[in-house]
C-alpha positions in Angstrom: 12.0 224.1 39.6 9.9 227.2 38.8 11.1 230.7 38.6 9.9 234.2 37.7 12.8 235.7 36.4 13.5 236.1 32.5 16.0 234.1 30.9 17.5 233.0 27.4 15.7 231.8 24.1 16.5 228.5 25.1 13.3 228.0 27.3 10.6 226.9 24.9 6.6 227.1 26.3 5.5 223.7 27.1 2.1 224.1 29.5 -0.2 227.0 31.2 0.2 226.7 34.4 -3.1 227.0 35.9 -4.1 223.4 33.9 -0.9 222.4 35.2 -1.9 223.1 38.7 -5.2 221.9 38.5 -3.9 218.6 37.0 -0.8 218.1 39.0 1.3 216.6 36.2 1.5 216.5 32.2 3.5 215.5 29.5 4.9 217.3 26.8 7.3 216.5 23.8 10.4 219.3 23.6 13.6 219.3 21.6 13.1 215.7 20.9 12.3 214.9 24.5 9.3 213.4 26.2 9.7 215.7 29.8 7.1 215.1 32.7 5.8 218.1 34.2 5.0 217.9 38.0 3.2 221.5 40.2 4.0 220.0 43.7 4.2 222.4 46.8 3.8 225.6 44.8 6.6 224.7 42.4 6.8 223.7 39.0 9.4 220.3 37.9 10.7 218.6 34.6 12.3 215.3 34.9 12.5 212.9 31.7 9.8 210.8 31.6 11.7 207.2 31.1 12.4 206.1 34.4 16.0 205.6 34.1 15.9 202.1 35.4 13.5 200.4 32.8 11.9 203.0 31.0 8.2 203.4 32.4 7.1 206.7 32.4 6.9 208.7 35.3 4.1 210.5 34.8 2.3 207.8 35.9 4.3 207.8 39.4 3.3 209.2 42.9 5.0 212.8 43.9 4.8 212.9 47.6 7.1 215.4 50.2 9.3 216.3 47.5 10.1 212.3 46.3 8.8 210.9 43.0 8.3 207.5 43.2 8.0 205.1 39.9 5.5 202.9 40.1 7.1 200.0 38.1 10.2 199.1 40.5 9.5 201.9 43.2 12.5 203.7 42.3 12.9 207.3 44.3 13.7 210.6 42.5 14.3 213.9 44.6 12.2 215.9 42.3 14.1 219.5 41.9 17.4 217.5 41.2 16.4 214.0 39.9 19.0 212.7 42.4 17.8 208.7 43.0 17.8 206.7 46.6 17.9 203.9 44.6 21.5 203.2 43.3 20.2 200.3 40.7 18.0 203.1 39.0 20.6 205.9 38.5 19.5 210.0 38.7 16.9 211.2 36.5 17.4 214.2 33.6 15.8 217.2 34.9 14.8 219.9 32.6 15.0 223.8 34.6 11.8 225.3 34.1 10.4 229.2 34.4 7.0 230.5 34.8 6.0 233.8 32.6 3.0 235.5 32.7 0.7 232.3 33.7 2.7 229.9 31.2 5.2 227.1 31.8 8.6 227.2 30.2 10.9 224.1 29.3 14.8 224.6 28.8 15.1 221.1 26.5 18.9 221.0 26.7 20.5 222.1 29.6 23.9 221.9 30.3 25.2 218.2 32.0 26.9 218.4 35.3 29.2 215.5 33.8 30.5 214.6 30.4 28.4 211.1 29.3 31.1 209.2 29.0 32.0 210.0 32.6 28.6 209.2 33.9 28.6 205.9 32.5 32.1 205.1 34.0 31.2 206.3 37.2 27.5 204.0 36.7 29.9 200.9 35.4 31.6 201.5 38.8 28.1 201.7 40.4 27.2 198.1 38.8 30.6 196.6 39.9 30.1 197.8 43.8 26.5 196.8 44.0 26.6 193.3 41.9 23.9 195.5 39.4 23.8 193.1 36.6 21.5 195.5 34.4 23.3 198.6 35.5 26.6 197.1 33.8 24.9 196.1 30.5 23.8 199.5 29.9 27.2 201.0 31.0 28.9 198.8 28.9 26.1 199.4 25.7 26.8 203.5 26.3 30.3 203.4 26.6 30.4 201.6 23.4 28.3 204.5 22.0 30.4 207.1 23.2 33.5 205.6 21.9 34.9 203.7 25.0 33.5 200.4 24.9 36.8 198.3 25.3 39.6 200.9 27.2 37.7 202.1 29.9 35.3 199.1 30.8 38.5 197.0 30.8 40.7 199.4 32.7 37.5 200.0 35.3 37.2 196.0 35.9 40.8 195.7 36.3 41.1 198.2 38.8 37.6 197.3 40.3 38.9 193.7 41.0 42.6 194.2 41.8 41.3 196.4 44.7 38.2 194.8 46.3 39.0 191.4 46.2 41.2 190.1 49.6 42.1 187.0 48.0 43.5 188.5 44.6 43.1 187.4 40.9 40.3 185.1 40.5 38.3 183.5 38.2 36.6 187.4 37.5 39.7 188.7 36.3 40.7 185.6 34.2 37.3 186.0 32.6 37.8 189.7 32.0 40.9 189.0 30.8 39.8 186.4 28.3 37.0 188.1 27.0 39.8 191.2 25.9 41.3 188.6 24.2 38.2 187.5 22.3 37.5 191.3 21.7 38.8 191.8 18.5 37.7 188.3 16.8 33.9 189.0 17.5 31.2 190.9 15.9 29.8 194.5 17.2 27.0 193.4 19.0 29.1 190.4 20.8 32.6 193.2 21.5 29.3 194.8 24.0 28.5 191.4 25.5 32.2 190.1 25.9 32.9 193.2 28.3 29.2 192.9 29.8 30.6 189.4 30.6 33.8 190.2 31.9 32.6 192.8 34.1 29.8 190.9 35.4 32.3 188.2 36.1 34.6 190.4 38.0 31.6 192.1 40.4 30.3 188.5 41.0 33.7 187.4 42.3 34.0 190.1 44.2 31.2 190.3 45.7 31.0 189.9 49.8 34.8 189.8 49.6 36.8 192.3 52.1 38.7 194.9 50.0 42.7 194.0 49.6 45.2 196.0 51.5 48.7 196.4 49.5 51.8 195.7 50.6 55.1 198.2 50.0 57.8 197.3 47.9 61.3 196.6 49.2 62.9 199.9 49.0 66.4 198.5 47.9 66.5 199.2 43.9 69.7 197.4 43.4 68.4 194.0 44.1 69.9 191.7 41.1 66.7 189.4 39.4 68.3 186.1 40.2 68.1 187.7 44.4 64.7 188.6 44.6 63.6 185.8 42.6 65.0 183.4 44.9 63.3 185.7 47.7 60.1 185.5 46.2 60.3 181.6 45.7 61.4 181.1 49.2 58.3 183.0 50.6 55.7 181.6 48.6 57.4 178.0 49.6 56.6 178.8 53.4 53.0 180.7 52.1 54.1 183.6 53.6 52.0 186.1 51.4 52.8 189.5 52.7 56.6 189.1 52.2 56.0 187.6 48.8 54.1 190.7 47.5 56.9 192.7 49.1 59.6 191.2 46.9 57.0 190.7 44.0 56.5 194.7 44.0 59.8 195.5 44.1 60.7 193.5 41.1 58.1 194.9 39.1 59.8 198.0 39.7 62.8 197.7 38.2 62.5 194.5 35.9 61.6 194.2 32.5 58.6 191.9 31.7 60.3 188.8 30.4 62.3 188.9 34.0 59.1 189.1 35.5 57.5 186.3 33.8 60.1 184.1 35.0 60.1 184.8 38.3 56.2 184.3 38.8 56.5 180.5 37.0 59.4 179.6 38.8 57.4 180.2 42.3 54.0 178.5 40.4 55.8 175.6 39.3 58.0 174.9 42.4 55.0 172.7 43.5 52.8 170.4 40.9 49.7 171.7 38.9 48.9 173.9 41.9 45.2 174.8 42.5 44.5 172.4 39.8 45.6 174.2 37.1 44.2 177.4 37.8 47.9 179.3 39.9 49.4 179.0 36.3 46.4 180.3 34.2 45.6 182.9 36.6 49.5 184.0 36.3 49.2 183.7 32.2 46.0 186.0 32.4 47.5 188.4 34.5 50.1 189.2 31.7 48.1 188.8 29.2 45.7 191.7 30.7 48.6 193.8 31.3 49.1 193.7 27.2 45.4 195.2 27.1 45.6 197.8 29.8 49.2 198.9 30.0 51.9 198.2 31.9 51.6 201.0 34.4 49.2 198.7 36.1 51.8 196.1 36.3 52.8 196.5 40.3 49.3 196.0 41.6 47.7 193.1 38.8 51.1 190.7 39.6 50.7 191.5 43.1 47.2 190.4 42.7 48.5 187.1 41.5 50.6 186.2 45.0 47.6 184.8 46.8 47.2 182.2 44.3 50.6 181.1 44.4 51.2 180.7 48.6 47.7 179.5 49.3 46.9 177.2 46.6 46.7 173.2 46.5 49.9 170.9 45.4 49.2 167.9 43.1 51.8 166.0 44.6 50.0 166.0 47.9 47.1 164.0 46.2 47.1 160.4 45.8 46.0 160.4 42.2 49.8 162.1 41.6 51.2 159.4 43.5 49.4 156.2 43.4 49.9 153.8 41.6 52.7 155.3 39.9 54.0 158.4 41.0 54.2 160.5 38.5 54.8 163.6 41.1 58.4 161.6 41.5 58.8 162.1 37.7 58.3 165.9 37.3 60.6 166.3 40.6 63.3 164.4 39.0 63.1 166.0 35.9 63.5 169.7 38.0 66.9 168.5 39.0 68.0 167.4 35.5 66.5 170.0 33.1 69.4 172.3 33.4 72.0 169.4 31.9 69.0 168.3 29.0 68.7 172.2 28.4 72.5 172.5 28.1 72.8 169.3 26.0 70.0 170.6 23.4 72.1 174.1 23.3 72.4 175.6 19.7 70.5 172.5 18.3 67.4 172.7 16.3 64.6 170.1 17.1 61.8 168.8 14.8 58.6 167.5 16.4 58.3 163.7 15.6 55.0 162.8 13.8 54.2 160.3 16.5 55.7 162.8 19.4 51.9 163.7 20.4 50.8 160.2 20.4 53.4 159.4 23.0 52.4 162.2 25.0 48.9 160.7 25.0 50.1 157.1 25.7 49.3 155.2 28.6 53.4 155.0 29.7 54.3 157.5 31.9 57.9 156.7 31.9 58.1 157.1 28.2 56.3 160.5 28.1 59.3 161.5 30.8 61.8 160.0 28.0 60.5 161.6 25.3 60.3 165.2 27.0 63.7 164.6 27.9 64.9 163.1 24.5 63.0 166.7 22.7 64.8 169.3 25.3 68.5 167.1 24.6 67.5 167.8 20.9 67.1 171.3 20.8 63.4 171.4 21.7 62.2 175.1 22.7 60.2 176.0 25.5 57.2 176.9 23.4 57.8 174.3 21.1 57.1 171.3 23.7 55.1 173.4 25.1 53.0 173.5 22.3 52.9 169.8 21.9 51.3 169.3 25.3 48.7 171.7 24.7 47.9 170.3 21.5 47.6 166.7 23.4 45.7 168.2 26.1 43.1 169.8 23.4 42.7 166.0 22.2 41.6 165.1 25.5 38.8 167.5 25.3 38.2 166.5 21.7 37.5 163.1 22.6 36.4 163.0 25.7 33.8 160.4 26.1 30.5 161.3 27.0 29.4 158.1 28.9 31.8 159.4 31.5 30.1 161.5 34.4 29.4 165.0 33.2 31.8 166.9 35.6 34.6 165.0 34.4 34.5 167.7 31.5 36.1 170.2 33.9 38.9 167.7 34.5 40.1 167.3 30.9 39.5 171.2 31.1 41.7 172.1 33.4 44.2 170.1 31.7 44.1 171.9 28.7 43.4 175.1 30.3 47.3 174.9 32.3 48.9 173.6 28.6 47.5 176.4 26.7 48.8 178.9 29.7 52.2 177.3 29.6 52.5 177.8 26.2 51.4 181.7 26.2 53.6 182.0 28.8 56.6 180.3 27.3 55.9 182.7 24.2 57.1 185.5 27.1 60.2 184.0 28.2 62.8 181.3 27.2 63.9 180.4 31.3 64.1 176.5 31.8 61.3 177.0 34.4 59.0 176.4 31.3 60.4 173.2 31.0 59.1 171.7 34.2 55.6 173.4 33.4 55.5 170.9 30.2 56.2 168.0 32.6 53.4 169.0 34.9 50.9 169.5 31.7 52.3 166.0 30.2 51.8 164.2 33.6 48.1 165.5 33.8 47.3 164.7 30.1 48.5 160.9 31.3 46.2 161.2 34.4 43.4 162.3 32.0 43.5 159.2 29.9 40.7 157.2 31.3 38.2 159.7 30.3 39.0 158.7 26.5 38.3 155.4 26.9 36.7 155.1 24.9 37.5 157.5 22.6 34.8 159.5 21.3 35.3 159.5 17.4 36.1 162.6 15.7 35.3 162.9 11.8 37.5 162.3 9.0 38.9 165.4 7.0 37.0 165.1 4.0 33.7 163.2 5.2 31.8 166.7 4.7 29.8 167.0 1.4 29.6 170.5 -0.9 27.8 172.1 1.8 27.2 176.0 2.5 29.4 177.2 5.1 26.6 180.0 6.3 24.0 177.2 6.8 26.7 175.1 8.3 27.2 178.3 11.3 23.3 178.5 11.3 23.3 174.6 11.8 25.8 175.0 15.0 23.8 177.8 16.8 20.7 175.2 16.4 23.3 172.7 18.0 23.2 174.9 20.7 19.2 175.0 22.0 19.0 171.2 23.0 21.2 169.5 25.1 23.4 166.5 24.0 24.0 167.2 20.5 27.8 167.1 21.3 28.6 164.7 18.4 26.8 166.9 15.9 28.5 170.0 16.9 32.0 168.4 15.8 30.6 166.9 12.5 29.7 170.5 11.5 33.0 171.9 12.8 34.6 169.5 10.7 32.2 169.8 7.5 32.7 173.4 7.6 36.5 173.3 7.2 36.0 170.5 4.5 33.6 173.0 2.7 36.7 175.7 2.8 34.4 177.8 5.1 36.1 181.1 6.5 37.4 179.8 10.2 37.3 183.5 11.3 33.3 183.6 10.3 33.4 180.4 12.2 34.8 181.6 15.5 32.3 184.8 15.5 29.6 182.1 15.4 30.8 180.0 18.1 31.2 183.2 20.0 27.9 184.5 19.0 26.6 180.9 20.7 28.7 181.3 23.7 28.0 185.2 24.7 24.3 184.5 24.2 24.3 181.6 27.2 24.7 182.2 31.0 28.3 180.5 29.9 30.2 179.3 32.9 34.3 180.4 33.7 35.2 176.9 32.0 33.2 177.0 29.0 34.1 180.8 28.4 38.1 180.1 28.7 37.5 176.7 26.9 36.1 178.6 24.0 39.0 181.4 24.4 41.7 178.9 24.5 40.7 177.3 21.7 40.9 180.2 19.7 44.3 180.9 20.5 45.2 177.5 19.8 44.1 177.8 16.6 46.5 181.0 16.1 49.4 178.8 17.1 48.4 175.7 15.5 51.3 174.0 13.1 49.2 172.3 10.4 45.5 172.1 9.1 44.9 169.1 11.7 45.8 171.3 14.4 43.5 173.8 13.5 40.1 171.8 12.9 41.1 170.4 16.5 41.5 173.8 18.1 37.7 174.5 17.1 36.1 171.5 17.2 37.2 170.7 20.6 36.0 173.8 22.3 32.5 173.3 20.1 31.9 169.6 21.7 32.3 171.4 25.0 29.9 173.9 24.2 27.3 171.7 23.4 27.8 169.2 26.4 27.1 172.3 28.1 24.2 174.6 26.4 22.0 175.4 26.5 21.8 177.6 29.3 18.9 179.7 30.9 19.8 182.6 29.0 19.6 185.3 32.3 22.0 187.7 31.6 21.4 187.6 27.5 18.0 188.3 29.2 19.5 191.3 30.7 21.7 192.7 28.3 18.7 192.7 26.0 16.3 194.9 28.2 19.6 197.4 28.5 20.1 197.4 24.7 16.2 197.8 24.1 16.5 200.9 27.0 19.5 202.3 24.7 17.2 202.3 21.9 14.2 204.0 23.7 11.8 201.1 23.4 9.1 200.8 25.8 9.5 197.6 27.7 5.8 198.1 29.4 1.9 197.8 27.6 1.3 201.3 26.5 2.9 204.8 25.3 5.2 206.4 27.3 3.1 209.5 27.1 
């Protein structure tokens, strides 16, 4: 705003007052800033000429009654302080002005009210509250510029997601955890995209939901693990979410992480394949997310998973798990026998038989049940058994026959998601409760057998020639530009292995293809899960399988409209100062 007082040397002359009064507005460049000057109601105002929404020159806007309105998307700004009336637009930077002897002066470098990283953290929250993709994309990019591109978006989104969704942990926070897991495996631009995808999915999953109201922990701090585990399972059994949350909060306050894993897994597997795999997957992602944001958030994060257990659907109540073979009963019978089986295997060391995974893929559920029992008697750990089931589930995805209905891709994906989560959880605790999760995963693999008939053939190792791995990676990206190139995608991945290509470079390429698409929850999860299986693979064949399967899944679901990528590109161009409109900003 104008002033007749004298100030320091920070102010620079920019215009004659009479000229500005006659024209009403002008644009000047000072201190590296393009500043729009306005003469309104006898005062002089200076604002950044770029609209903070999408960069349109505000000098082309309208000033009326103290409000500046951008003509591109009609964002409105209070002219004196720059406050916006439209949260999607952001406040515009103002610059102090002075009038001295008929000349207008501007301070091109005023002190800011908040640090830039604080501003963009606040804008991230604004974007999540209003579910504004462009605001979230801009915040992710700017936070990255200020060195807070991982922790700040992740922590902000975790706090938001656990507070503003009454149903608790869901696909949004699960996607966020998956993107956090991908973060260190991708190139720089994909890091920004991964955080954008994660926070965007949390915001979308919370949109329209009432907030979550927390329960209090039980006040007795001397309760044993056994007592808390028993109470938590009982309250979950009768779908008492409030009582279960109070038990879990008490456990979180007093017990170590491995005990918390045991308690949650026990309740999540008391019934079979709950929520069609999502319950165990969500629980696992909650623990993985805590690894990233810190265990000081454990109480709220873990409490948010209660509803996925208490409200979860139960597979034993479905016909598929009861008829024509009662595989649910096989699981429940195994539950009763697991303590004795585990005791029999105590102190023994199990080597997985060469045909073990093939048995898990067979069409005889009784043979599968017996193979699992024999493995535990022989000393198989929960992690070893869970990994074998995960490999079998991954085989179902890799060999999915495209002659099946398209929606059945999700069926094989869900089994893999469940099995992968069980393996990850088995790495956190050796509790016997994980054994029964292995049974549930193995029986789901059995139920998916028809989706491998006919079994989609995969390239044999060594079929590829002497090809350039970099060229193969480019070809893989190209397959995602056309629908239905599923078989070609797996051939390219296989040939990349044959050519001795760097698997990390291949994973970065797959992530690039993934994050430029409007990938759905299942696709995002399938790629992140495949990468996790690559890390835990026991052989070259398993490593190849871990990337072939998600490549096929991606090719089946791509291309998409890439709307989110367009939004991210706009945000990135604005960050670089580019004009999105025709003409210059002057």
